[in-house]
C-alpha positions as CSV (number, residue, x, y, z in Angstrom):
1,M,22.9,215.6,169.3
2,K,19.9,217.4,167.6
3,K,21.3,220.7,167.4
4,W,24.8,219.8,166.1
5,L,22.9,217.6,163.7
6,N,20.7,220.7,162.6
7,R,24.0,222.7,162.4
8,L,25.8,220.4,160.0
9,I,22.9,219.5,157.6
10,S,21.9,223.5,157.4
11,T,25.0,224.3,155.7
12,P,24.3,224.8,152.1
13,N,25.0,221.3,150.3
14,A,28.4,221.8,148.6
15,A,29.4,220.1,145.2
16,S,31.4,216.7,145.6
17,D,35.0,217.1,145.4
18,D,35.5,214.2,143.4
19,P,35.5,215.5,139.8
20,D,34.3,212.1,138.5
21,A,31.3,212.6,140.7
22,A,30.3,215.7,139.2
23,Q,30.2,214.2,135.8
24,A,26.6,213.2,134.5
25,H,26.4,209.4,134.5
26,P,22.7,208.4,133.6
27,D,23.9,204.7,133.8
28,A,23.8,205.0,137.5
29,D,20.3,204.8,138.3
30,G,20.5,201.5,139.5
31,D,18.1,199.9,136.4
32,S,20.7,197.1,136.0
33,S,20.3,195.7,139.4
34,T,17.2,193.7,140.1
35,G,15.7,193.2,143.9
36,M,16.9,189.7,143.5
37,V,20.4,190.5,143.2
38,A,20.2,193.4,145.7
39,D,19.2,190.8,148.1
40,E,21.4,188.1,146.8
41,I,24.4,190.7,147.5
42,D,22.9,191.4,151.2
43,A,22.7,187.5,152.0
44,A,26.6,186.8,150.7
45,W,27.1,190.2,152.8
46,Y,25.4,188.9,156.1
47,R,26.6,185.4,155.6
48,W,30.4,186.9,155.6
49,L,30.0,189.1,158.5
50,T,28.5,186.5,160.6
51,A,30.3,183.6,159.6
52,A,33.1,183.6,162.5
53,A,30.4,183.1,165.5
54,A,26.6,182.6,163.9
55,V,24.6,180.3,165.3
56,E,22.0,177.9,164.0
57,A,18.9,179.4,165.4
58,S,15.4,178.2,165.4
59,P,12.6,180.0,163.6
60,E,11.2,181.0,167.1
61,T,14.4,182.6,168.2
62,E,14.5,184.4,164.4
63,A,11.3,185.7,165.1
64,A,11.9,186.9,168.7
65,I,14.7,188.8,167.2
66,L,12.7,190.6,164.8
67,E,10.2,191.3,167.1
68,R,12.2,192.7,169.7
69,V,13.9,195.1,166.9
70,E,10.4,196.2,165.5
71,R,9.4,197.0,169.1
72,L,12.6,199.2,169.4
73,A,12.0,201.1,166.2
74,D,8.5,201.9,167.2
75,D,10.4,203.5,170.4
76,P,13.3,205.5,169.0
77,A,14.0,207.3,172.0
78,A,14.8,204.3,173.9
79,A,16.9,203.4,170.9
80,A,18.9,206.8,171.0
81,G,19.9,206.7,174.7
82,F,22.4,204.2,173.4
83,V,24.3,207.2,171.5
84,P,27.5,209.1,173.3
85,R,27.7,213.1,173.1
86,V,29.6,214.6,170.3
87,P,33.0,216.6,171.2
88,D,32.3,220.2,171.9
89,V,35.1,221.0,169.3
90,V,33.5,219.5,166.6
91,Q,30.3,221.6,167.2
92,Q,32.4,224.5,167.3
93,L,33.7,223.5,164.0
94,L,30.1,222.9,162.4
95,R,28.9,226.2,163.4
96,S,32.0,227.9,161.6
97,L,31.2,225.7,158.7
98,G,28.1,227.4,158.1
99,D,29.4,231.0,158.2
100,A,30.3,231.7,154.5
101,E,32.8,234.3,156.0
102,A,34.7,231.9,157.8
103,S,38.6,231.7,156.8
104,T,40.8,228.6,156.2
105,A,43.0,230.4,159.0
106,A,40.2,230.5,161.3
107,L,39.0,226.7,160.9
108,A,42.6,225.9,161.4
109,R,42.7,227.6,164.5
110,Q,39.7,225.7,165.8
111,V,40.9,222.4,164.6
112,A,44.2,223.1,166.3
113,Q,42.1,222.8,169.5
114,D,41.8,219.3,169.4
115,V,45.2,217.2,168.9
116,V,43.0,214.3,167.6
117,L,41.2,216.7,165.4
118,V,44.3,217.9,163.7
119,A,45.7,214.7,162.9
120,E,42.9,213.4,161.4
121,V,42.3,216.3,159.3
122,I,46.2,216.1,157.9
123,R,45.7,212.2,157.8
124,E,42.6,212.5,155.4
125,A,44.1,215.2,153.4
126,N,47.1,212.7,152.7
127,S,44.9,209.7,151.9
128,A,44.7,208.0,148.5
129,Y,41.7,209.7,148.0
130,Y,42.9,213.2,147.6
131,R,46.3,212.1,146.7
132,P,48.3,215.3,147.4
133,I,51.5,216.0,144.9
134,T,53.6,216.7,148.3
135,P,52.6,215.4,151.9
136,V,50.5,217.9,153.8
137,K,51.8,218.9,157.0
138,N,49.6,221.3,158.7
139,A,46.1,221.8,159.4
140,E,45.7,224.8,157.4
141,A,46.9,222.9,154.1
142,A,45.0,220.1,155.0
143,I,41.7,222.2,155.2
144,M,42.5,223.5,152.0
145,M,42.9,220.4,150.3
146,L,39.6,219.1,151.9
147,G,37.5,221.8,151.0
148,Q,34.3,222.5,152.7
149,N,32.4,219.8,151.8
150,G,35.3,217.2,152.4
151,L,35.9,219.0,156.0
152,R,31.8,218.5,156.7
153,M,32.2,214.8,155.8
154,L,35.5,214.2,157.8
155,L,33.7,215.9,160.9
156,A,30.6,213.8,160.5
157,R,32.5,210.6,160.2
158,I,34.5,211.6,163.4
159,A,31.2,212.4,165.1
160,F,29.5,209.0,164.1
161,R,32.1,206.9,165.0
162,P,31.3,206.8,168.8
163,I,27.7,205.6,167.6
164,V,29.1,202.2,166.2
165,N,31.9,201.7,168.7
166,M,29.5,201.8,171.4
167,A,30.2,199.4,174.2
168,L,29.1,195.9,173.6
169,D,29.8,192.2,174.3
170,G,29.3,189.3,172.3
171,F,29.4,188.9,168.7
172,A,28.3,192.5,168.1
173,R,31.3,194.0,169.6
174,R,33.6,191.9,167.1
175,A,31.2,192.7,164.2
176,V,31.7,196.4,164.8
177,P,34.6,196.9,162.8
178,R,33.4,195.7,159.8
179,I,30.1,197.5,160.0
180,W,31.8,200.8,160.7
181,D,34.1,200.1,157.4
182,H,30.7,199.2,155.6
183,S,29.1,202.5,156.8
184,V,32.5,204.5,155.7
185,K,32.6,203.0,152.3
186,C,28.5,203.1,151.9
187,A,28.6,206.8,152.8
188,L,31.3,207.8,150.4
189,A,30.0,205.5,147.4
190,A,26.5,207.2,148.1
191,S,27.9,210.7,147.9
192,L,29.5,209.7,144.5
193,M,26.0,208.4,143.6
194,A,24.2,211.1,144.3
195,P,24.7,213.7,141.4
196,G,23.6,211.1,139.0
197,V,20.2,211.0,140.4
198,T,19.9,214.7,141.5
199,A,20.3,213.7,144.9
200,G,22.1,215.9,147.6
201,V,25.8,214.9,148.4
202,F,26.3,215.5,151.9
203,E,22.7,214.3,152.5
204,S,23.7,211.0,150.9
205,Y,26.9,210.7,152.6
206,L,24.9,211.3,156.3
207,A,22.5,208.4,155.4
208,G,25.6,206.5,154.7
209,L,26.9,206.9,157.7
210,M,23.7,206.5,159.6
211,Q,21.9,203.6,158.2
212,N,23.9,201.1,160.0
213,V,23.1,202.1,163.9
214,G,19.9,199.9,164.2
215,L,22.3,197.2,162.9
216,V,24.6,197.3,165.4
217,V,21.6,197.5,168.0
218,A,20.2,194.8,166.6
219,L,23.2,192.6,166.7
220,R,23.1,193.2,170.6
221,V,19.5,192.2,170.7
222,A,20.4,188.9,168.7
223,D,23.6,188.7,171.3
224,E,20.9,188.8,174.1
225,L,18.5,186.4,172.7
226,G,20.9,183.3,172.1
227,G,23.4,184.3,169.0
228,V,23.2,185.8,166.0
229,P,21.3,183.5,163.4
230,A,23.2,182.1,160.3
231,S,20.6,181.8,158.1
232,P,21.3,184.2,155.0
233,A,17.7,184.6,154.5
234,F,17.4,185.8,158.1
235,G,20.2,188.1,157.6
236,V,18.2,189.7,154.7
237,R,15.0,190.3,156.8
238,L,17.3,191.7,159.5
239,Q,18.7,194.3,157.0
240,D,15.1,195.3,156.1
241,A,14.1,195.6,159.8
242,T,17.0,197.7,160.8
243,R,16.5,200.3,158.3
244,R,13.3,201.3,160.0
245,L,15.2,201.5,163.4
246,S,17.9,203.5,161.9
247,A,15.4,205.5,160.2
248,G,13.4,205.8,163.3
249,I,16.4,207.4,165.5
250,A,17.4,209.7,162.4
251,A,14.1,210.9,162.9
252,H,14.0,211.3,166.6
253,W,17.4,213.3,166.4
254,A,15.2,215.7,163.9
255,F,17.2,215.0,160.7
256,P,15.8,216.1,157.5
257,E,12.7,214.1,156.5
258,E,14.6,213.6,152.9
259,V,17.5,211.9,155.1
260,W,15.5,209.2,157.2
261,A,13.1,208.6,154.6
262,A,16.0,207.6,152.4
263,I,17.2,205.3,155.0
264,L,13.5,203.7,155.4
265,H,13.4,203.3,152.0
266,A,16.8,202.3,150.7
267,G,15.6,198.5,150.3
268,D,12.9,200.0,147.6
269,P,13.6,203.4,146.7
270,G,11.2,203.8,143.8
271,D,11.5,207.2,142.6
272,A,13.0,208.8,146.0
273,V,16.4,210.0,144.6
274,L,18.4,209.9,148.1
275,A,17.0,206.6,148.4
276,Q,18.2,205.6,145.4
277,A,21.7,207.0,146.0
278,L,21.9,205.4,149.5
279,A,20.7,201.7,147.9
280,Q,23.4,202.2,145.3
281,G,26.1,203.2,147.9
282,D,25.3,200.2,150.2
283,R,25.3,197.7,147.2
284,I,28.7,198.9,146.2
285,A,30.5,199.1,149.8
286,K,29.3,195.7,150.2
287,L,30.6,194.4,147.4
288,R,33.8,196.0,148.1
289,M,34.0,194.5,151.3
290,L,33.3,191.0,149.8
291,V,35.9,191.2,146.8
292,D,38.4,192.4,149.4
293,A,37.5,189.5,151.3
294,H,37.9,187.1,148.3
295,V,34.4,186.1,148.6
296,V,33.3,187.1,145.6
297,D,35.4,187.9,142.0
298,E,35.5,191.5,140.9
299,D,35.2,190.4,137.5
300,G,32.3,187.7,138.5
301,A,28.6,187.9,137.9
302,L,27.5,189.3,141.0
303,V,29.4,192.6,140.4
304,A,28.6,192.8,136.6
305,D,24.6,191.8,137.4
306,G,24.9,194.0,140.4
307,L,26.4,197.3,139.3
308,T,26.2,199.5,136.4
309,S,29.8,200.7,134.7
310,F,29.8,204.0,136.6
311,Q,29.1,202.2,139.8
312,R,32.2,199.6,139.1
313,R,34.3,202.2,138.8
314,C,33.3,203.6,142.2
315,L,33.9,200.3,143.5
316,G,37.5,200.5,142.4
317,K,37.7,203.9,143.9
318,L,36.8,202.6,147.4
319,A,39.6,200.0,147.4
320,S,42.1,202.2,148.7
321,L,39.7,203.8,151.0
322,D,41.1,203.7,154.8
323,A,38.0,203.5,157.3
């Protein structure tokens, strides 16, 4: 796990493939969103996430869940034991992406070794995000469409998918698809926010994919201790606690300090630019999911107060994203 992540991260950060993201957007610094609005968004998202099976838990149960999560955060090696191995073909591709001499044809030959990867790459190139004029039908054309940075993001997403789809029971099992949907949306939104705060595009994407690993583990803990508490206030505290858990696992895997520190501090980013990009991406992704679920209005106060004009454009871009 450490080796493939280091190879992935060590590739020089490419510029975003999205032309809108390359523009300067000084209004994307999140100044329009107060901590109170961010907490309100977190609470609304948690309430929606857990509505199907949350329980009225006692304060003692809530405290026990948070205490267990904190203990896991202190032992990231144990928490990392939940993570499955990454397919060998992904590792080979990541090595090739680190080689500036690697041709599109060579990359296509490596992708062709795995029929699942072939389908994923072609599907991505034909997605609404890239909007090809004519359908892309082969791996080489798809790789040319994605570009190196787009391919790196796709491979990271493929590699992370088993992490949030780990074998689970109870409510955590039902929540995982929504959590994964948020991870993908958050990763893309964070990468789009990155240029505006001078953060690394791919590092922001990677942080967005990683930050929910702790939440999945925490929901599993809650299931073991009697169920997921319904309280939105508890949900805000839990999301804060799971940032530390996710950051601890990321540090254990030898992620660059800026990535795991961004996860740790996303709740209160301060001057840390990568944490700012992640916090903005997290907020946009949660609002996108709440809008799509008809929980909040896209023209409502929560969106208007929580997002800047550029972030609202990003909110619209996420509408067609398929996790």
